[in-house]
C-alpha positions as CSV (number, residue, x, y, z in Angstrom):
1,X,-8.0,-5.3,16.1
2,X,-8.7,-2.5,13.7
3,X,-9.8,-2.9,10.0
4,X,-7.1,-2.2,7.5
5,X,-6.2,-1.8,3.8
6,X,-3.1,-3.5,2.7
7,X,-1.7,-2.1,-0.6
8,X,1.7,-3.2,-1.8
9,X,1.8,-3.1,-5.6
10,X,5.5,-2.9,-6.1
11,X,6.9,-5.7,-8.2
12,X,10.1,-7.2,-6.6
13,X,12.9,-8.8,-8.7
14,X,15.3,-10.3,-6.2
15,X,18.6,-12.0,-6.6
16,X,22.1,-12.0,-8.0
17,X,22.6,-10.1,-11.2
18,X,19.0,-8.9,-11.2
19,X,20.0,-5.3,-12.1
20,X,20.8,-6.5,-15.6
21,X,17.1,-6.8,-16.3
22,X,16.4,-3.1,-15.8
23,X,16.2,-2.3,-19.5
24,X,13.5,-4.8,-20.3
25,X,11.6,-3.8,-17.2
26,X,11.6,-0.1,-17.8
27,X,10.6,-0.8,-21.4
28,X,7.7,-3.0,-20.1
29,X,6.4,-0.1,-18.1
30,X,6.3,2.2,-21.1
31,X,9.1,4.6,-20.3
32,X,10.1,6.9,-23.2
33,X,12.9,8.7,-21.4
34,X,14.4,7.8,-18.0
35,X,16.1,10.0,-15.4
36,X,18.7,7.9,-13.6
37,X,19.1,9.4,-10.1
38,X,21.9,8.3,-7.8
39,X,24.1,9.5,-4.9
40,X,27.9,9.7,-4.7
41,X,30.6,7.9,-6.5
42,X,30.0,4.4,-5.2
43,X,27.5,3.7,-8.0
44,X,30.1,4.9,-10.5
45,X,33.1,3.2,-9.1
46,X,31.4,-0.1,-8.6
47,X,30.4,-0.2,-12.3
48,X,26.7,-0.4,-11.4
49,X,25.8,2.8,-13.1
50,X,27.5,1.7,-16.3
51,X,25.6,-1.6,-16.2
52,X,22.3,0.2,-15.8
53,X,23.0,2.5,-18.7
54,X,24.2,-0.3,-20.9
55,X,20.9,-2.3,-20.1
56,X,18.8,0.8,-21.0
57,X,20.8,1.3,-24.2
58,X,20.3,-2.3,-25.1
59,X,16.6,-1.9,-24.8
60,X,16.6,1.4,-26.7
61,X,15.4,3.5,-23.8
62,X,16.9,7.1,-23.8
63,X,18.1,8.4,-20.5
64,X,19.7,11.3,-18.6
65,X,21.3,11.2,-15.2
66,X,21.6,13.2,-12.1
67,X,23.9,12.3,-9.2
68,X,24.8,14.0,-6.0
69,X,22.1,12.9,-3.6
70,X,23.4,13.1,0.1
71,X,22.1,11.4,3.2
72,X,19.0,13.2,4.5
73,X,18.3,14.2,0.9
74,X,18.1,17.9,0.2
75,X,15.2,19.9,-1.3
76,X,17.7,21.8,-3.5
77,X,18.7,18.5,-5.3
78,X,15.0,17.7,-5.7
79,X,14.4,21.1,-7.4
80,X,17.4,20.5,-9.6
81,X,16.0,17.1,-10.6
82,X,12.6,18.7,-11.4
83,X,14.2,21.3,-13.6
84,X,16.3,18.7,-15.4
85,X,13.2,16.4,-15.9
86,X,11.2,19.3,-17.4
87,X,14.1,20.2,-19.7
88,X,14.6,16.6,-20.9
89,X,10.8,15.7,-21.0
90,X,11.5,12.7,-18.6
91,X,8.6,10.4,-18.0
92,X,10.1,7.8,-15.7
93,X,12.6,8.0,-12.8
94,X,15.0,5.2,-11.9
95,X,16.6,5.5,-8.4
96,X,20.0,3.8,-8.1
97,X,21.1,3.9,-4.5
98,X,19.8,3.9,-0.9
99,X,16.8,5.3,0.7
100,X,17.9,8.9,0.3
101,X,18.2,8.4,-3.5
102,X,14.8,6.7,-3.6
103,X,13.1,9.4,-1.5
104,X,14.7,12.2,-3.6
105,X,13.4,10.4,-6.8
106,X,9.9,10.2,-5.3
107,X,10.0,13.9,-4.6
108,X,11.2,14.7,-8.1
109,X,8.3,12.5,-9.4
110,X,5.8,14.5,-7.4
111,X,7.3,17.8,-8.8
112,X,7.3,16.7,-12.4
113,X,3.8,15.3,-12.3
114,X,2.5,18.6,-10.9
115,X,4.9,21.2,-12.3
116,X,2.6,24.1,-11.5
117,X,2.9,23.5,-7.8
118,X,5.7,23.8,-5.3
119,X,6.7,20.3,-4.2
120,X,7.7,21.4,-0.7
121,X,4.0,22.2,0.0
122,X,3.4,18.4,0.2
123,X,5.9,18.0,3.0
124,X,4.5,21.0,4.8
125,X,1.0,19.3,4.6
126,X,-0.4,22.3,2.7
127,X,-1.9,20.1,0.0
128,X,-2.1,16.5,-1.2
129,X,-0.6,15.1,-4.4
130,X,-2.9,14.3,-7.3
131,X,-0.4,12.9,-9.7
132,X,3.0,11.1,-9.6
133,X,5.5,10.1,-12.3
134,X,6.4,6.4,-12.4
135,X,9.4,5.5,-10.2
136,X,11.5,2.3,-9.9
137,X,14.5,1.5,-7.9
138,X,17.7,-0.5,-7.6
139,X,18.5,-0.3,-3.9
140,X,22.2,-0.4,-2.8
141,X,21.5,-0.1,0.9
142,X,19.1,-2.2,3.0
143,X,17.5,0.2,5.4
144,X,14.7,2.6,4.5
145,X,12.3,0.2,2.7
146,X,11.5,3.1,0.4
147,X,11.6,0.7,-2.5
148,X,8.2,-0.7,-1.6
149,X,6.8,2.0,0.8
150,X,4.5,5.0,0.4
151,X,6.9,7.2,2.3
152,X,9.3,10.0,1.3
153,X,11.5,12.1,3.6
154,X,13.2,15.3,2.4
155,X,15.3,17.9,4.2
156,X,15.0,21.6,3.5
157,X,18.6,22.5,4.1
158,X,17.8,26.3,4.2
159,X,15.4,26.0,7.1
160,X,16.8,22.8,8.7
161,X,13.4,21.1,8.5
162,X,13.3,17.3,7.8
163,X,9.8,16.4,6.7
164,X,7.9,13.3,5.5
165,X,5.1,12.8,3.0
166,X,3.2,9.6,2.7
167,X,1.0,8.7,-0.3
168,X,0.2,5.3,-1.9
169,X,0.6,6.8,-5.4
170,X,4.4,7.0,-4.7
171,X,4.9,3.3,-4.3
172,X,7.5,2.3,-7.0
173,X,6.5,0.3,-10.0
174,X,9.3,-2.2,-9.4
175,X,12.3,-2.8,-7.2
176,X,15.4,-4.7,-8.4
177,X,17.0,-6.1,-5.3
178,X,20.5,-7.7,-5.6
179,X,22.0,-8.3,-2.1
180,X,25.5,-8.3,-3.6
181,X,25.1,-4.5,-4.2
182,X,25.1,-3.9,-0.5
183,X,28.4,-5.7,0.3
184,X,30.7,-2.7,-0.2
185,X,28.9,-0.7,2.5
186,X,30.9,0.4,5.6
187,X,29.9,-1.4,8.8
188,X,28.3,1.8,10.3
189,X,26.0,2.2,7.3
190,X,25.1,-1.5,7.3
191,X,24.2,-1.5,11.0
192,X,22.4,1.9,10.9
193,X,20.4,0.3,8.1
194,X,19.5,-2.7,10.3
195,X,18.5,-0.4,13.1
196,X,16.2,1.6,10.7
197,X,14.6,-1.7,9.4
198,X,13.9,-2.8,13.0
199,X,12.5,0.6,14.0
200,X,10.0,0.6,11.0
201,X,8.4,-2.5,12.6
202,X,8.9,-1.5,16.2
203,X,7.1,1.8,15.5
204,X,4.1,-0.3,14.4
205,X,4.5,-2.8,17.3
206,X,4.4,-0.5,20.3
207,X,0.7,0.6,20.1
208,X,-2.0,1.1,22.6
209,X,-4.4,-1.4,21.0
210,X,-5.7,-3.2,18.0
211,X,-2.9,-5.6,17.5
212,X,-3.4,-8.9,15.7
213,X,-1.7,-12.1,16.8
214,X,-0.6,-13.0,13.3
215,X,0.8,-9.5,12.7
216,X,2.6,-9.7,16.0
217,X,4.2,-13.1,15.1
218,X,5.3,-11.7,11.7
219,X,6.8,-8.6,13.3
220,X,8.5,-10.6,16.1
221,X,10.0,-13.0,13.6
222,X,11.2,-10.2,11.4
223,X,12.8,-8.4,14.3
224,X,14.6,-11.6,15.6
225,X,15.8,-12.3,12.0
226,X,17.3,-8.8,11.6
227,X,19.0,-9.0,15.0
228,X,20.6,-12.3,14.1
229,X,21.9,-11.3,10.7
230,X,22.9,-7.8,11.8
231,X,25.4,-9.4,14.2
232,X,26.6,-11.8,11.5
233,X,27.2,-8.9,9.1
234,X,29.1,-7.0,11.9
235,X,31.7,-9.7,11.7
236,X,31.2,-11.1,8.2
237,X,30.2,-8.3,5.9
238,X,30.5,-10.4,2.7
239,X,28.0,-13.0,3.8
240,X,25.5,-13.2,1.0
241,X,22.8,-15.0,2.9
242,X,22.9,-12.5,5.7
243,X,22.8,-9.6,3.2
244,X,19.8,-11.2,1.5
245,X,17.9,-11.7,4.7
246,X,18.4,-8.1,5.8
247,X,17.5,-6.7,2.4
248,X,14.2,-8.6,2.2
249,X,13.4,-7.7,5.8
250,X,13.9,-4.0,4.9
251,X,11.1,-4.1,2.3
252,X,8.7,-6.1,4.5
253,X,9.3,-3.9,7.6
254,X,8.0,-0.7,5.9
255,X,5.5,-1.9,3.2
256,X,2.7,-2.0,5.8
257,X,2.7,-5.7,6.5
258,X,3.8,-5.5,10.1
259,X,1.2,-2.9,10.9
260,X,-1.9,-4.7,9.7
261,X,-4.7,-4.5,12.3
262,X,-3.1,-1.9,14.6
263,X,-4.1,1.7,15.0
264,X,-1.4,3.1,12.7
265,X,1.6,2.8,14.8
266,X,3.5,5.2,17.1
267,X,6.3,6.8,15.0
268,X,7.4,9.3,17.7
269,X,11.0,8.0,17.6
270,X,11.1,8.7,13.9
271,X,9.7,12.2,14.3
272,X,12.2,13.0,17.1
273,X,15.0,11.7,14.9
274,X,13.9,13.8,11.9
275,X,14.5,16.9,14.0
276,X,18.0,15.6,15.0
277,X,18.7,14.9,11.3
278,X,17.5,18.3,10.2
279,X,19.6,20.1,12.8
280,X,22.7,18.0,13.1
281,X,22.7,15.9,9.9
282,X,23.1,12.6,11.8
283,X,22.8,9.2,10.1
284,X,19.2,8.2,10.4
285,X,19.4,4.7,11.8
286,X,22.1,5.7,14.3
287,X,19.9,8.6,15.4
288,X,17.0,6.2,16.0
289,X,19.2,4.0,18.1
290,X,20.3,7.0,20.1
291,X,16.7,8.3,20.9
292,X,14.7,5.0,21.2
293,X,15.9,3.9,24.7
294,X,14.9,7.3,26.2
295,X,11.5,7.3,24.4
296,X,11.0,3.7,25.6
297,X,11.7,4.5,29.3
298,X,9.4,7.6,29.0
299,X,6.4,5.7,27.7
300,X,6.7,2.0,28.8
301,X,4.4,2.2,31.8
302,X,1.6,3.4,29.5
303,X,2.1,0.5,27.1
304,X,3.3,-2.1,29.5
305,X,1.8,-5.3,27.9
306,X,3.5,-4.5,24.6
307,X,6.9,-3.9,26.2
308,X,6.6,-7.1,28.3
309,X,5.8,-9.1,25.2
310,X,8.6,-7.5,23.2
311,X,11.1,-8.3,26.0
312,X,10.1,-11.9,26.2
313,X,9.4,-12.8,22.5
314,X,11.9,-10.6,20.7
315,X,14.8,-10.0,23.2
316,X,14.5,-13.4,24.9
317,X,14.2,-12.0,28.4
318,X,13.2,-14.3,31.2
319,X,10.1,-12.8,32.9
320,X,11.0,-11.0,36.1
321,X,9.0,-10.6,39.3
322,X,6.9,-7.8,37.9
323,X,5.9,-6.7,34.5
324,X,7.7,-3.4,34.9
325,X,11.0,-5.2,35.7
326,X,10.5,-7.4,32.6
327,X,9.8,-4.4,30.4
328,X,12.9,-2.6,31.7
329,X,15.0,-5.7,31.1
330,X,13.8,-5.7,27.5
331,X,14.9,-2.1,27.0
332,X,18.3,-2.9,28.6
333,X,18.7,-5.9,26.3
334,X,17.9,-3.7,23.3
335,X,20.6,-1.2,24.4
336,X,23.1,-4.1,24.7
337,X,22.2,-5.3,21.2
338,X,22.8,-1.8,19.8
339,X,26.2,-1.7,21.4
340,X,27.1,-5.2,20.0
341,X,26.5,-3.8,16.5
342,X,28.3,-0.5,17.1
343,X,25.2,1.7,17.4
344,X,24.8,4.5,20.0
345,X,22.2,4.5,22.8
346,X,22.2,8.2,23.6
347,X,23.0,11.6,22.0
348,X,26.5,11.7,23.5
349,X,27.4,8.4,21.8
350,X,25.9,9.7,18.6
351,X,28.3,12.6,18.7
352,X,26.0,15.5,19.3
353,X,25.4,17.7,22.4
354,X,22.3,19.8,21.9
355,X,22.0,22.8,24.1
356,X,18.8,23.5,26.0
357,X,17.9,26.1,23.4
358,X,18.4,23.6,20.6
359,X,16.3,21.0,22.5
360,X,13.5,23.4,22.8
361,X,13.7,24.3,19.1
362,X,13.7,20.6,18.0
363,X,10.7,19.9,20.3
364,X,8.8,22.9,18.9
365,X,9.6,21.9,15.3
366,X,8.6,18.3,16.0
367,X,5.3,19.4,17.5
368,X,4.6,21.6,14.5
369,X,5.4,18.7,12.1
370,X,3.0,16.3,13.8
371,X,0.2,18.8,14.5
372,X,0.8,19.2,18.2
373,X,0.5,15.6,19.3
374,X,1.8,12.2,18.3
375,X,2.0,8.7,19.6
376,X,0.1,5.4,20.2
377,X,2.1,3.8,23.0
378,X,1.4,7.1,24.7
379,X,0.2,10.4,23.2
380,X,3.0,12.9,23.6
381,X,3.1,16.7,23.2
382,X,5.8,19.3,22.8
383,X,6.9,19.3,26.5
384,X,7.2,15.5,26.3
385,X,9.4,15.7,23.2
386,X,11.7,18.1,25.0
387,X,12.0,15.9,28.0
388,X,12.9,12.8,25.9
389,X,15.7,14.8,24.2
390,X,16.9,15.8,27.7
391,X,16.8,12.2,28.8
392,X,18.8,11.1,25.8
393,X,21.7,13.5,26.4
């Protein structure tokens, strides 16, 4: 195993009606003026936004609001939020929505804390953040885990680049998590979220060394739990217990817990999907499902013990005559699971058909984003990225 630092300072308030405490919580953290950041009309139509504003009013906390965040959140909206925050002297940001809203809020918080700098420089790895405005969230989708993570992903819609920036200073002050708020989601969004949750732990699981038995057991239990309740929600979307299990799993899958003791994880599937999202604006979780089987078949021989263990302990595969056969059966079982919950297993099923020119462009952009090489299960380079895209067609 490798040494590690586990840092998860976000306070979690979990359960029915928990969003009604937002006023007292924001006040407790010293907010003088709050920017409420949200996505489309669902937060408005559901009455959630009104409840949030009423709670802030009751606590005497002034607020302004900015909606319009889209999936694969745009840099232009971040810049709009920074401008509004400056104008209104905002000192606290409250994200009301899914991972895209939370990530957009984090990017705004970076920009407001260092107004003399261009926030996009962080995502281009040109500098590191020194300051960050306080952020809190009320998630309405269980997926990204951004409510407790150090991660933030933004798309520059002008260049087509989808880039991430990770820094512990961006971990939210608190997360108010009411599983009831996720019940109105369409099935495709719910299951894409489940896929993203699993992948956050799978990226940490498939590594070339340094794994801890306890971390493995935690990861495997989380993955089996998400699979169980993802299938339940596919048939019974109003099931509160299933919503609660998935929502909590989303936070644990991406707060660092399931990576303790390993060498940092693989995350190639995420990087490959970021390019797909930037070019084709696909749903993130579905994009991960579409690319993972091809990545897995490309690297499994170089990470065979992990794929064998995954097949047996997560997918319930009976060991075959050889380890390679067992590993491949595990990948096939994963594909079958994706199909059972309505997820794609290749780019064609995802609804995109990249040309060879587009594949080469995505591979080049991916290579640039990761500094030329990426991977723990197997270290991959630009030519490998291109081949995985070809396999996934």
